[in-house]
N, C-alpha and C positions, 0 to 999 in steps of 0.2 A: 665289394668291389673295386671302394675305392683307390687301394693301390693298382688296379688294373687301367682304371677313370684315370688316373694322374698318367701314368703311362702311355698311353691313349693321348692325352696331353701333347706332351713330350714328342709323340709321332708326329702330330699335326704340325707343331713346331721347332719340325727340325727337317721340313722336305726339302733336300738339298737338290735334288735332281735334274741336272744339265738341261737345259734347254725350255726347261716347264715358264709360263711365262704368271703363271699363278696356283697357287694351292689351295684354293679356297675346298674345292670339291676332290682331291687329289688326298688319299690313304696311300701310300709305300707298305707291299708286305715287310710284316717281320717275323725271320727265320730264326733269331736267337732263344725264344723263347716263349712268345705268346704269339703264336701263329701255329698254321694246320701242320706247318711241318715237322712240328716237334709232337705231331701227336703219337706214332708209330712208338719213338722212343720210350714217351713216359708209358705207354701201355706194356712194353717189355719191359720194363721194369718194375713197372709193378706185378706182371707177373713172373717176374725175375727168369726172365728172357735174355736175349743176345743183345749185342749193343748194334747199333746204324748209326749211320755219317751225321745227322742232325742231329744235335742236341736235345734235351728234355726241356718238358718247359719249365719256366722260372721257378726259381724259387716261392714265388707269391701265389702262384696256384698252386705247385706241388704241397704246398704246407696243407692247403685245405682238402686233401686224402689222406686215404689210409696208405700207410708204407707197401700193403701188400693185399692183390684181390686172386682171388683163382679162377673167374669168370669175367672177366669183361664184352663187354659189347657196345659197337661201335654202331648206333644207326643213326645211318649218315642219307639225312632227307635231301633230297639233290635241289639246289636251288634256295635254300630256307636259310637265306639272310641273318645276320641280328638283329637289326630292323626292322625287317621283315615280322620273326616270330614276338619279337613285341608287341610291333602292330596286331596279330592276331590275338595276343593275351587281353590287350585294350580292348578290342572289337567282340570279348566272349569265345571267339573261331578255338581257343588251346586251354581248354577251362581244365584238364589231368596236369600240364605243365603248369598252369598258373599256381590252381593249388599245391601243387606239390613241392610249389619253392617254399612251402613251408620248412622244408629239413632239405632240400635241392639246394644245388649252387648253381648258379650261374656267369659265366663269364666271355665276353667280347675277343674272339681273337680272329688273328686276320688271315685269309685266303691266299693262296700265291699269286706269283704271277705268271701269266697270263690268268686270270680270276674262271678257271674253265676246267671241264668233270675231265675230260683224258688227262690235263696236266697233272690238276688235284686228286683224282685216283691213283696217278703213278707214284705221287708224292707220300701218301697215305701206304701203297703194297711195296715199296723202296725202301722208307724211310730216310729219302733223300729229295734234296732239293730239285726243282725243275734244271738247274743250273747242271747236275749229277747223272740226271737222267735221259737229261736230253730231247724230253715230251714236250715241246712248247709250243703248244695249241692244237684247235683244234683241226685245222688246216696246215700242213707242215712239210717244205721242200725238204728233199732227201736226193745227197748230189748223188751215191751210191746208186740209184733205184733211176736216177734223172726223173724226179717227177714231184707233185705235189703229191702229198695223200691226207686221205683222211684217216686223223689218227683212232678215230673210235669204229669206224665200219671198216679199217685197214684196206681199202680200195684207193684209187687211182681219182682225184676228183674228178676228172673226164670224164667217168662210166658215172652216170647216177643210177643208184639202188644195184651197185655190182658189190654188196654186202660181203666181206672177205675174199674177193680179187686176188690178193696179193697173195693166198695163201694157196691158190690154187695153181698162182706162175711159180709156185715156190718161197714164197715170204715164209719165215720163221718168226713168229712174233715173240718168242724166249728171245732165241740167237738175237732177234735185230734189238732187244731192250737191253741185253748185255750184264744184267746185274740179276744177283741170287732174289727172290720175292719176299717176303715177309714168308709163306708160307713155307717155302723151305726153310730159315732159319729158324723160327719155330720149332719145327717138327723136328730140327735137330737137337734141341733142350726138350723137350719135352712135351709139348702144349700145342695141344689139338688145334687148327686152325679152318675157320668154315667161314663159309660166303654164302650169305642168301640175296640172291638174286633174281628179277623177271629171265621167265623162260626167254623168253625172245631176247635176248641178251649172254644167258649164260654159255654157248658157243661163239660168242664172237672175238675177233681179234685183239679186241684189249681185254675181254675177261681172259683169255686163253695166256696173254703174256701178263696177268697180273697174279693169277690162281693156281703155279705150280704149287703142287705140292698140300693145297688145301681142297678139302673137303666142299665137292658144292651142292647148296641145292638150291635148283630153279622152283618157283614159284609162279601163281596163274594171279591171283588175286590179292586182298589184305587180310582174309580170312585166312587163306593158305597161308601165306608168306609168317603171321603174326602164333597161329595156331602150331605147324610146325618146330620153330621158331623156343614158343613154348615148353613142345616135348623134349626139345633138345636139350635146355638147360634143367631139364626134368631128370633126365635119364641117371643113370648110375654108369658107371661108378663116376664119383668126383674128382675128372680130370683138371686142369687147368687149360681152359679155354680160353681163345683169342674168337671173337665172333664178330663177323662183319654183317651188317643188313642193310640194304639198298633201295631205299623207294625212290621212284623217279617221276612218279606223275602231276610233281607241285611243278618240276622243273616245266613241264611238256606241259600245260595248262597257262605258267607261266611266260612263255616263246606264245604262244597264238593269239594269247589275251588279253596280255601286260600284267604286271604284280598284286594290282591292287582288285582283279575282280572277283565276282561273286564265286565263281565257278574253281579259285583258286582259295579261298577262303572256307567253302566249304568242302570243298575236299581235304584240306589238312585238320578241320573239325573231324570230317570224317574218320579219315585216318587216327585221332587222336584217344579219339570215343571207342574202338575198336582196342588199338594198343592196349588200354587201360582195360577193358573189358576180357580179352577172351587172351591177353599176356599177361599183364600182372598178377590180375585176378586169378590166372589160373595159375601160377607160380606155388608150391611145395612151398613148405616151409625151411626148409634147409636148402630149397636155391635161390630161395634167397640171401640167405646169407654169403658174406666173402662174393659178393656179383654186382660190378657197377655197370649203371647202363650211361653211355656217352650219347646225347643228341647232337648233330652238327649238322656239317654241311660241306659241302667243295667249295659254293660260293654264292653269293646273292644274283641279284638281278637291279635293275635298273628300268625304269618307264621309256619306249622308244617308239615314239608313234612313229605312223607314218610321214617321211620327206623325201620327194626324189630329187631333191638338193643331194645328198647323200647315197647316190645311183652311179655308180663309175660308166654306167651305160652313158652317160651325159656328161662324160669331162674325157672327150677321146686325144684332147691336148696331152692332158695328166698321162694317160695310159699309152701316149706315146714314148714318154720320158723313161718308162717303164719297161724290163726285160720282162718280166711279167703280169698277172694279175697278181694284186696283194696275197697270202698267205697269213695266218693265224688267226684272229679272232675280228670280226667287222667293229668289237669296242676297241681292239688291237690291233691294227692294221701291220703287219712286216711289208717293206716297202723295197724292193730290188733295181737299184735304179741305173740306168743303161751311164755308161764313164761321161763324165763331164755335165750331167745334169739333175748334180745338190741341188744348185742354188735356184736352180729352173725349177725343181721339185717344192721348195719351201716359197717361195713366190707365188707359186700358184696356188698352193691351201693358204697363205697368206689372201691371196683374191677371192677365191671360193669360196672359205669357212673363216673368215677372221675372227682371230680366236678363239674357235671350236675346237681344232687343236693343236696341239703341241710337238713336234718333229725334234727326234732325239735320235744320237747317232749309234750304232751298236757299240761302240764301244764307251760308249756312257753309259749305255744298258749292261755291261757290266762290269763299269768301275763300281758303280754306286749298290751294285748289287740287286739288282732288278729279281735276277730270276733266280738267288739265295748266294750259297757259302760253299764250300767245297772244289773239291773238283772240276775243271769244266767234263761234260762229254766230249769225246774223240771229234765230234761232228758238229758243236756247236756255233763256232764261227762261218758258219755255211747253212744254218738252219736260221740265224736270226738278220732280220733285213738290214740292207745299208741306214736306213730309217726304221725307224719305229714310231707311230701317231697315237699320241696320249689323249684321247676324245675328253671334252666338258659336256658340263652338262648332260644332254640326250641323245650328243653327236654318236654318227657312228658311218662306218662306209659299208655298200652294198655291191659287191662285185657279183654274185652269182647267177648263171646266167634263165635262174625261172622266178617267177614272183614273190614280190617282197612279201609278208604276208606276219613277219613277226613285232609283235608290241609287246617286247621283253628282251632283253640280250644282256650279256656280261662277256665278262675276259679284259677292263677295264681296270682303271683305278677308283673311280665313286666308293665312297665307304659302304653303300649302300649292296655294290659288290664284293667287296674287299674283307668287310666284318661278316664272319660266322658265330654261331651262338656254340660254346661249350658246359652245354648243360651236363652237368653231373647228378647223377637221382642212383643211390643205394636204399632198398626197400628192405633191410634187415632193420 
């Protein structure tokens, strides 16, 4: 890892995002070879598949791999940051992964911005950056719909529990995305595409957006998930396969209990043990050959203890200067400011949260490449706020009209949020 460690050092030393007062706890996303945005293009290259808009991994990473594989399994553990994985190894909660380092490879790569599930998974399933696909947060203002939508539930944020409400009103998630998902592109090249996801989200709007042309495998538990994945890899004929396998439990527990809670560590330990016993030990010798497992994550997470000072209900004067409540993420709020109130908002942040947030403009977000490279989405300028608040430490904003019970968050630029593992495991 020395080459990549050197690259990380360079990233830290070249943080030039306009408006940032300090960069000691900031890590900008890398879209040019050392980031999650480069995953799909690299997988496609290994499988002999199509081109995607984002570049492949840097040569410093690619030369650690074989040039071709018949099957690539992307095992995505939601919220498993690189630093979190190292900590779990040190605590003895990731024994399989620690032992396997004797022959496996582990690289830290960056997530995208915002470091959140809807944006990161869309990046994986399109092989493009958030700048290009336009899904820039958990909540997002969509001008054509005249509303802020929940990009995972595909519902207006004003209607709690209305999962899929937009589709019932005629919203087409595939048409809304406006890009050809990876499964379709792989299929045209003779590559099977499979997705293993919990049954509760298998038919969600986000899944429908991503999994066109992909064979969907819903599961209800770890044993169900891993046994079915094992059976798929053992099945003949020996076709080229892209397999995406998503595990959500770590993220849910981190949100509720914090990043270092025993419930998080025990869950990952249990998952890892079952991964070894059910899947790895159950693979046929031929299925091990030319199969690459990639353990990664969409983002990491940071501890965010409850702090009433971050609740916007207590800041009516700030809300009066905004067109609407913030969007995107509590750890990367997008602010839509009333005309003539930009300086007022800046002054309010300085008084209320001195040094806890930096405010950068929409133009600065685009100029620095925070959302990536490529051709901007047609509606991007409407979806990015006039100002974007980048937090320091454990700062966040909470504007949802319900009790704040989250002790772990993500979406921002802290290294614990931004760094995710690229753990490469071959078994032959």
